[in-house]
C-alpha positions in Angstrom: -11.8 -23.1 25.8 -11.7 -23.7 22.1 -8.4 -24.8 20.6 -9.3 -24.0 17.0 -10.3 -20.8 15.3 -11.6 -19.5 12.0 -11.1 -16.4 9.8 -14.2 -16.6 7.6 -14.0 -19.9 5.7 -10.3 -20.4 6.7 -10.0 -23.0 9.5 -7.1 -23.5 11.9 -6.8 -26.4 14.3 -4.5 -24.4 16.6 -5.1 -20.8 17.8 -1.6 -19.7 16.9 -0.6 -17.1 14.3 3.0 -16.6 13.5 3.9 -13.0 13.2 5.3 -11.8 9.8 8.9 -10.8 10.4 11.1 -9.0 7.9 13.5 -8.8 6.3 13.6 -12.4 5.3 13.0 -13.8 8.8 9.6 -15.3 8.0 9.5 -16.6 4.5 8.1 -19.8 3.0 9.9 -22.4 5.2 8.7 -21.0 8.5 5.3 -20.0 7.3 4.7 -23.3 5.5 5.5 -25.4 8.6 3.5 -23.2 10.9 0.4 -23.7 8.7 1.2 -27.4 8.2 1.0 -28.0 12.0 -2.3 -26.2 12.4 -1.5 -22.5 12.9 -1.5 -19.7 10.4 2.0 -19.1 8.8 2.7 -15.6 7.6 5.5 -14.4 5.4 6.8 -10.8 5.5 6.6 -8.8 2.2 9.6 -6.5 3.1 12.3 -7.0 0.5 11.5 -10.7 0.0 13.9 -11.0 -2.9 17.0 -9.6 -1.0 18.9 -12.8 -1.6 18.0 -13.1 -5.3 20.8 -12.6 -7.8 19.0 -9.7 -9.6 18.1 -7.9 -6.4 20.8 -5.2 -6.6 20.0 -4.4 -10.2 16.2 -4.6 -10.0 14.8 -5.0 -6.4 11.2 -4.6 -7.6 11.4 -7.5 -10.0 13.3 -9.7 -7.4 10.7 -8.9 -4.7 7.8 -9.7 -7.1 9.4 -13.0 -8.1 10.1 -13.9 -4.5 6.5 -13.1 -3.5 5.3 -15.8 -5.9 8.1 -18.3 -5.2 7.6 -18.1 -1.4 3.8 -18.4 -1.7 4.1 -21.5 -3.9 6.7 -23.1 -1.6 4.8 -22.3 1.6 1.7 -23.9 0.0 3.7 -27.0 -0.9 5.2 -27.4 2.6 1.8 -26.8 4.3 -0.2 -29.1 2.2 -2.1 -26.2 0.6 -3.2 -24.7 3.9 -3.8 -21.0 4.3 -0.8 -18.7 4.1 -0.8 -15.0 5.1 1.4 -12.1 4.2 2.4 -9.1 6.3 2.7 -5.8 4.4 3.8 -2.7 6.2 1.8 0.5 5.3 5.0 2.5 5.7 6.6 0.8 2.6 7.0 2.9 -0.5 5.6 0.0 -2.5 2.7 -0.8 -0.1 -0.2 -0.4 -2.5 1.5 -2.4 -5.3 2.6 -5.1 -2.8 -1.0 -5.6 -1.7 -2.2 -5.8 -5.3 0.6 -8.3 -6.1 -0.3 -10.4 -3.0 -3.9 -10.6 -4.1 -2.9 -11.6 -7.6 -0.5 -14.2 -6.3 -3.3 -15.8 -4.2 -2.3 -15.1 -0.6 -5.2 -16.1 1.7 -4.9 -13.1 4.0 -3.1 -9.7 4.1 -2.0 -8.3 7.5 -1.2 -4.6 7.3 0.3 -2.5 10.1 3.2 0.0 10.7 0.8 2.8 9.7 -3.0 3.0 9.2 -4.2 0.7 6.4 -7.2 2.9 5.6 -7.3 2.0 1.9 -6.8 -1.8 2.3 -10.4 -2.6 1.3 -10.0 -0.7 -1.9 -6.8 -2.5 -2.8 -8.3 -5.9 -2.3 -11.8 -5.2 -3.7 -13.5 -8.1 -5.5 -10.9 -10.6 -4.4 -11.1 -13.6 -2.1 -8.1 -12.4 -0.1 -9.0 -11.7 3.6 -7.8 -8.5 5.2 -6.7 -7.8 8.8 -5.4 -4.5 10.1 -2.7 -4.6 12.8 -3.6 -2.2 15.6 -2.1 -1.2 19.0 -5.1 0.2 20.8 -8.9 0.4 21.2 -8.7 3.9 19.7 -6.9 2.8 16.5 -9.4 -0.2 16.2 -12.3 2.3 16.4 -10.7 4.6 13.8 -10.1 1.9 11.2 -13.4 0.1 11.7 -15.3 3.4 11.3 -13.3 4.5 8.2 -13.7 1.1 6.5 -17.4 1.0 7.1 -18.0 4.6 6.1 -16.0 4.5 2.9 -16.3 0.9 1.8 -19.1 -0.8 3.9 -16.4 -3.4 4.7 -15.4 -4.8 8.0 -12.1 -6.6 8.6 -11.9 -10.4 8.3 -9.8 -10.4 11.5 -8.0 -7.8 13.6 -4.5 -8.2 15.1 -3.8 -6.4 18.4 -0.1 -5.9 19.0 0.7 -4.9 22.6 3.7 -2.9 23.7 5.9 -6.0 24.4 6.1 -6.9 20.7 9.3 -7.0 18.7 10.2 -4.9 15.7 8.3 -1.7 14.9 5.8 -0.7 17.5 2.6 1.4 17.4 3.3 3.1 20.7 5.0 6.4 21.6 8.4 6.0 23.3 7.0 7.3 26.6 4.5 4.4 26.6 7.4 1.9 26.5 9.0 2.7 29.8 8.7 0.0 32.5 6.1 1.8 34.6 3.7 2.3 31.6 4.3 -1.3 30.3 3.1 -2.7 33.6 -0.2 -0.9 33.1 -0.7 -2.2 29.5 -0.5 -6.0 29.9 -1.9 -7.6 26.7 -4.9 -9.3 28.4 -6.0 -5.9 29.8 -6.0 -4.3 26.3 -8.2 -7.1 24.7 -11.7 -6.2 26.2 -11.6 -2.6 24.9 -10.9 -3.8 21.4 -13.6 -6.4 21.5 -16.0 -3.7 22.5 -15.2 -1.8 19.3 -15.5 -4.9 17.2 -18.9 -6.0 18.4 -21.2 -3.5 16.6 -19.4 -4.3 13.3 -20.0 -8.1 13.9 -23.7 -7.2 14.2 -23.6 -5.1 11.0 -22.0 -7.8 8.9 -23.5 -10.8 10.6 -20.3 -12.7 11.2 -17.5 -13.0 13.7 -14.5 -10.8 13.4 -11.8 -12.8 15.2 -9.3 -10.9 17.4 -5.7 -12.1 17.2 -3.5 -10.7 20.0 0.3 -10.7 20.4 3.3 -9.0 21.9 5.6 -10.7 24.4 3.8 -14.1 24.3 6.4 -16.9 25.0 4.7 -19.6 27.0 1.6 -21.9 27.1 0.4 -19.8 30.1 0.7 -16.6 28.0 -1.3 -18.2 25.2 -4.0 -19.4 27.7 -4.2 -16.0 29.4 -4.6 -14.3 26.0 -7.4 -16.5 25.0 -9.1 -16.3 28.4 -9.1 -12.5 28.0 -11.2 -12.9 24.9 -8.8 -13.2 22.0 -9.5 -16.0 19.4 -5.8 -16.6 18.7 -2.3 -15.6 19.9 0.2 -14.1 17.6 3.8 -15.1 18.3 7.0 -13.8 16.6 10.3 -14.2 18.6 9.7 -17.8 19.6 9.3 -18.9 16.0 12.6 -17.3 15.1 14.2 -19.8 17.4 13.1 -22.8 15.3 15.0 -24.9 12.9 12.6 -24.0 10.1 12.9 -20.2 10.5 14.4 -18.6 7.4 17.0 -16.5 9.3 20.7 -17.5 9.6 21.9 -19.6 12.6 23.8 -16.5 13.9 20.6 -14.5 14.0 18.7 -17.3 15.9 21.6 -17.7 18.4 21.5 -13.9 19.1 18.0 -14.4 20.4 18.8 -17.5 22.5 21.8 -15.8 24.1 20.0 -12.5 24.8 19.7 -11.4 28.4 16.8 -9.2 29.6 19.2 -6.2 29.8 20.2 -6.6 26.1 16.7 -5.9 24.8 16.2 -2.2 24.1 13.9 0.4 22.4 15.5 2.0 19.4 14.3 4.7 17.0 13.9 3.3 13.5 14.5 5.2 10.3 10.8 4.3 9.6 9.9 7.0 12.2 8.6 4.4 14.7 10.1 3.0 17.9 11.3 -0.5 17.6 12.5 -3.2 20.0 15.8 -4.9 19.3 18.8 -6.7 20.8 21.6 -4.3 21.8 24.8 -4.8 19.8 27.9 -2.9 18.5 26.1 -1.8 15.4 23.4 -0.1 17.4 26.1 1.6 19.5 27.6 3.0 16.3 24.2 4.2 15.2 23.8 6.1 18.5 27.3 7.6 18.1 26.2 8.8 14.6 28.7 6.6 12.8 26.3 4.9 10.4 24.8 7.6 8.1 23.8 6.3 4.7 25.5 7.9 1.7 22.6 7.2 -0.6 19.2 5.4 -0.7 19.9 2.0 -2.4 16.4 0.5 -2.0 13.9 3.3 -1.3 11.8 1.0 0.9 10.1 3.3 3.4 8.0 6.3 2.6 9.1 8.4 5.6 12.8 7.7 5.4 15.1 10.4 4.0 18.7 9.1 3.7 20.1 12.6 4.2 18.7 12.6 7.8 18.3 8.9 8.5 20.7 7.5 11.2 21.3 4.4 9.0 19.7 2.3 6.2 17.3 0.0 7.9 16.9 -2.3 4.8 20.7 -2.9 4.6 20.9 -3.4 8.4 18.1 -5.9 8.5 19.3 -7.8 5.5 22.8 -8.0 7.1 21.2 -9.1 10.4 19.1 -11.9 8.7 22.3 -13.1 7.0 24.1 -13.2 10.4 26.4 -10.2 9.7 25.7 -8.5 13.1 28.7 -6.1 12.6 26.5 -4.4 10.0 23.0 -5.2 11.3 20.9 -6.2 14.3 18.1 -8.4 15.5 14.6 -7.2 16.3 13.0 -9.1 19.2 10.1 -9.1 21.6 10.5 -7.9 25.1 10.4 -11.5 26.5 12.9 -13.0 24.0 15.4 -13.4 26.9 13.2 -16.3 28.1 14.1 -18.3 25.0 16.7 -20.9 25.9 16.9 -23.2 22.9 16.2 -23.7 19.2 13.4 -26.1 18.7 11.1 -27.2 15.8 7.9 -25.6 14.7 5.8 -28.7 15.6 7.4 -29.0 19.1 6.8 -25.3 19.7 3.2 -25.3 18.6 2.5 -28.4 20.8 4.2 -26.7 23.7 2.3 -23.4 23.3 -1.1 -25.1 23.1 -0.6 -27.7 25.9 -2.6 -25.8 28.5 -5.7 -25.5 26.2 -8.4 -28.0 26.8 -10.0 -29.8 23.8 
């Protein structure tokens, strides 16, 4: 089994992609160190400038500056290795953020939480690679067909996120019950997506690598994912529990302390189901005690503060800063298996130890 993988001319010595986690969980420090040690580090574009002094007055300007600053810093840490950025399609500023990412020089844009049907248009004539994040064979087929019909473009890579992933999920709530989850193990979803990719690889005369993630926590999970046909494994929660992660120590500890019964499916103001660690804040949300009085950030297209149960941006910013009275922690389904905070290098070594050279 190969231990390295490529996305076009971008080469990685380890088949590990770190999931882009917002708000402010994966920024330059985490992404930079993941790339430094052979994987692909990915920052999240969601409200990147939330800790900048001018954020309250001018969030757009703060976020734009942060996008540049974190790219530069991640490149410095990694020794100029590739750095990716995750941009949610559901964001109000999605189109502009993609254009800004291209202009800044990010090596690859990952786009999910919605269908990134216009991504080839937004990155036209650039060197930036593009990778849609999908949840099923059906969605892979839809995006591949649309991109080819409208732009004669195929993705540079595809990310398959299974139903055990953390954060926003591309599944219906009824697919996230235990009985259905048992039928949708990540390795079983991979062959169908590869089937959809193959004709487009023939059309463009190059490989379209498949990165698969959702619930991957161990070296055995990584090996099983690659043996099922994926080229790399995407991992989120385990990278949160590293010294280099950009989140507060309180946020990281919440993951380490979480029991299996603490991890629940919630309904996000983004209109998608999400997976998070149960806490008092989420209890108040369920009791209807957290209604926003205005929309301070206007971050998500589908969110109307008049009907939203809470402001997700403020909740995730609070969570990242360790204020779990006013926020919460997104996590993968298997985060309860995390028992310690380690380093990025030690984690990558551990995750790839079962792969033969």
